[in-house]
N, C-alpha and C positions, 0 to 999 in steps of 0.2 A: 464568660465575658461576651457581651453582645457583639454582633458583627460590626456595628457602627463604631464602637469603641476600639475594636481590634484594628479596623481600617484607619482610625484616627492616629493610633500609635504608629502603625506602619508608615502613614503619611508624614508624621513628624520626623521619623528617621530619614525618609526620602527627601524631605525638604532641606534637611541639613546637608545632604549630598548635593542637591541642586544649588544651594547657596554656595557651597565650596567650588563647585564646577563653574558657576556663572562668574564668580569674582576672580577665579584664576585665569579665565580667558578674557576678562575685562568687560563683561557685559554690564557690570554695575560698579559703582564706587566701592572699593574694597571694604572699608570699615562702616558702611552705611546701609547694609542690608537689614531688612526687618522681615521676620517670618512669624507665622501663626503661633501664638503661645508666648510671644515676647510681651514685656510689660507695655510697650507701646505697640498697638496693633498696626499691621502693615496697611497703610491707606494711601491712596492717590486719588485726587479729585473728590475726596469725601467718600470714596468707595473702598471697602475692605477686600483685600486679596489675601492669598496664602503666603506670598512673598513679594517684596518690592525693594527697589534700590534706585537711587538717582543714577542715570547713565550718561556718560560722556562720549558714547559712540557717535561718530561724526553726523550721521543723518538725524540724530535726535537733538543735537546741540544748536542753540541759537545764540548769536553774538550781537550785542547792542552796545550803546555807550555806557550802559550800566554794567557791562561785563559779559561773561559766559554764563548761559543758563542751560542746565542739563535737562534732558528728557527723563523718562522713567522706564525701567524694566518692571513689568507686572506679571505675576504668574499665579495660576490656580492649579491644584492637583486633585485628582479623583481616582482612588484605587478601588472603588466599589464597582466591580464588574466592568463592562465595556462602556466607553463614552459614546453615546448615541446622538442622533441629530438634535433632540430636545435640549440636551446638556450643552451641545455646541452652540445652539441658538441663544441659550441663556448667557453663555460666556460672551458671545458677540454683543449682546445687549449691554453687558457691563462695560465692554470696551467702548461702545458708542457713547454711553453716558459719561465715561471718564474723559472722552475727547471733546465733548460738547461745549463745555464752558469756554467763553472767549478768553484768549490769552493762555489757555492751558497748554503746557509743553507737550510735545509728542510722546506717545507711549509705545513701547515694544512689548506686545502681549504674547504670553506663552502659556500653553496648557499642557499638563503632563498626565498621562494615564497608563494603565497596563496595556490597554488595547483600544483602538478606535474603530467604529463601524466605518465601512467605506463611504457611506453617505455623509457621516459627520466629518471624516477626514477631508473629503472633497470640498465641503462647505467651508471648513476652517482655512484650508490652504488657499481657496479661492478668494478669501478675504484678507490674505496676507498674515495669517496667524501662525506662529510657531507651534505646531502640534507634534509633541514628542512622546514616544513611548519610553518606559523605563529601560527596556532592552536597548534602544538606541542610545540612551543617555549613559547607562551604567554598565552595559554588557549583560549577557544572558545569566551569568552566575548570580549577580546581585539582584536582578529582576526576579529570578526564581526564588531567591532567599526571602525577598519581601512578600511574595505570594505565599510562601510557606509559613512566614511569620503570622500572617493574617489567619491562616488555617489553624495553626497551633493555638493562638490566643482565642479564637472563636470556639474551639473544642474544649477549652478549659472547663472542667466540671462535667463534661459529656463523656469522657473516657477516663480510664484509670490513671494513665500517665503517658508522657511522651517518650519516645525512644531517645535516651540520652546521647547516643552517638549522632543521631540526626539533629538533635538540638544543638550540640556542639558545632556541627557543620554549619548550621544556619547562623550561629553567633559569630563564628570565624569569618563568614562571608560578610555579614552586615557591619562588623566593626571596621571594615574598609571605608565605611562612610564617616568621614570626619565630622564630629559634632553630634552624631546620633547616639553617642555612648550612654549618656545618662538616661535617656528615654528607654533604650534597650535594656539597660541594667535593671531598672525598676520593674519593667513590664515582665521580664522573664525570671525574676528572682523566685517567685512562688512556684513557677514550673520546675525550676532547678531544685528547690527545697523539697517539693512534693516528690519528685523522682528520687531524691536522696533518701528520704525517710522510708519510702517503699522498698528501695534497694537494701537498706540496712535492716528494717524491721518486718518486711512483708506486710500483709494485711490488705484491706480494700481502701483505695485512695480516691479522694475527690479534691480538685483544686479550683479555686475561683467560683465556688458554688454560691449563687445568690438565693437567699431564703428570706421568708417573712415570718415574724413571730405571731403565732395565733392569739397570743394574749394581748399584746400592745399594738399589733398591726405594723410595727416598725420593721424595716428591712435591713439586712446586713449581708456583706460578702464574706464568706469563710475562705481565707487564703488557702490553707491546707488542712484537710481532715483525713485522718488515718484510723480506720476501724481495725484494731489489733486483736479482736476476738473477745470472748466473754471475760477472760481473766485479766488481760492487760487493758481492755477497754478502749476508749476513744481518745486519740491525741489530736488536739486542735492547735494549729500554729498560726500566729500573726507574723507576717514577714515584713521587715524593714530593711530595704536595700539602701546602703549609704555610700557616698563618694568618700574618697580619701580625706582624712582629717575632719569629717563631720560625725556627729553622734546622735543617737536616739534621745530626743529631748525629754525633759521631765513632763511636759504637757502631754506628749505622745504616750508616755508610760502611764500616766494617771488616767488618760482616756481609755487606754486598753484595759487596764485593771478595773476601773470603776464603771465603765459603760459597755465596752464591746464584749468582755468576757461574760458578764451576767446576761446580756442580750442574746449572745450566741448559745449559751447554755439553755436559756428558756426556749429558743427556737428548736434546739435538738431534742430536748426531753419532751416538749409538747407536741413534737411531730409524731410521737408514738413508737418509733422503732428503736429508740435508744434508752428507754426507761430502765433503770436498774443497773446500767453499765457504769463502771467508774470512768470519770472524765479527767483529763489532764490538759490544761491550757498553758501554752508557752509562747513567749515573745522572743523571736529569733532575729538577729541582725548579723551582717558581715562586719560591722564596725563596733564601736564602743557605746556604752550607755553613759549619759551625762552623770557626773558624780552626784548631783543633787537628786536626780531621778532615781538612781540606783539606791541611794540612801533611803529615799522615801519608800521604795518598793520593798526593801528588806525589813522595814518597820511595819509592813502590812501583814495581816494573817494570810498564810499561804495554803492552809487547809480549810476549805469552806464546806458548807453543807451540800454534798453531792459532787464536789470537784476539788482538785488541787491546782496550784499555780506555780510556774517556774519560768526560767528564761535562759537564753544562751547568747552571749556576745560573740564577737569574731573569734576570739581565742577558743572558746568552748565549741563553736561551730567547726573550727579547724580540726579539733580532736574528734568530733563526731564524724566529719567527712573522711577521716582516715579509715573508718570502718567500711566504707563503700567498696563493694566488689567491682563496680563498673569504673573503669579508669577515666572515661569521658566526664563523669560527674566530678571526680577529683580535679581533673584538668580545668573544667569550667570554673569551679570555685577558686582554684589557685590563680588562674590567669585573669579572671574578670571581676572577682569580688574580694580576694584577699590581698591583692597587690595594688599597684597604682591604678588610676582610672583606665578604662578600656583603651586599648591601643588605637592610635589615630594615624591613619594612613590616607593616601589619596583616594578621592571618591571615584576617580576614573581609572580603571585598571589598564587602560590602553595608553595612558599618558606617561 
């Protein structure tokens, strides 16, 4: 996974925590926060931010014969390295543009990062900007967990597997952030499944490996690939993490069977190192498959020229997980994928 995408996932988790923190202390109107990724983009004065909310904090409110008019909380986040002076200057330009229109309500700007250079911090504070580190906001444990999340997601495909005990520690920390559950669940599912199959079957593992087909030129990401040796061959798993009461749709099943499986097979056999090995493609989910999708799948050929096809739903995955020697793997699947949605607790450990 590219660094930018790993940062985007970590930022989306952090934004949920910022949203919860800000509305609990009354920085914004409780039910009117908008964050990056929502259907309606977070905009104020025609400018897009990472988080916005109307604010009734006294310095931001104006009162007229028409009633009370709120100001706005606006926030951007950057978890890509240190926030330096050029980034600080760019944020200040956004704030100036947002305040420029005549009659525009006041804004309360906030920028959040892992760390600020002294030059950037001095500039921002001198202009009255809330410049906040994750450590100040969430505490050291959560700030460190977000940094480690980026490292783990960036290293997907670059190393055999993550340490399950370490992965469980990161998940336990980050699920303190209310609202970040679904982002975290999906992003880490293939890491969990990859570590699980390696624990159970051994072999050489790759997760999140992005490859290009030499024949068609198309690209695909291989969620989990386990080379089990000459006899057992290669196991390729497509991962579908699901929330409670949701299912893998028929369209997802058809796309996997009819498009992704033949594409990934072509990528691997034309790459040169896998020719002659038996291939097994499986679709795994912690939830159920839609009845229509499962019916369609069972009616398709499961033995093809060069590979076979199968699947595991939540029930089958539970049975497979029981084979794991590492207790952290069983705990992660039980706590975060087989039961209710991820635990939701307060975003601020000191409150």
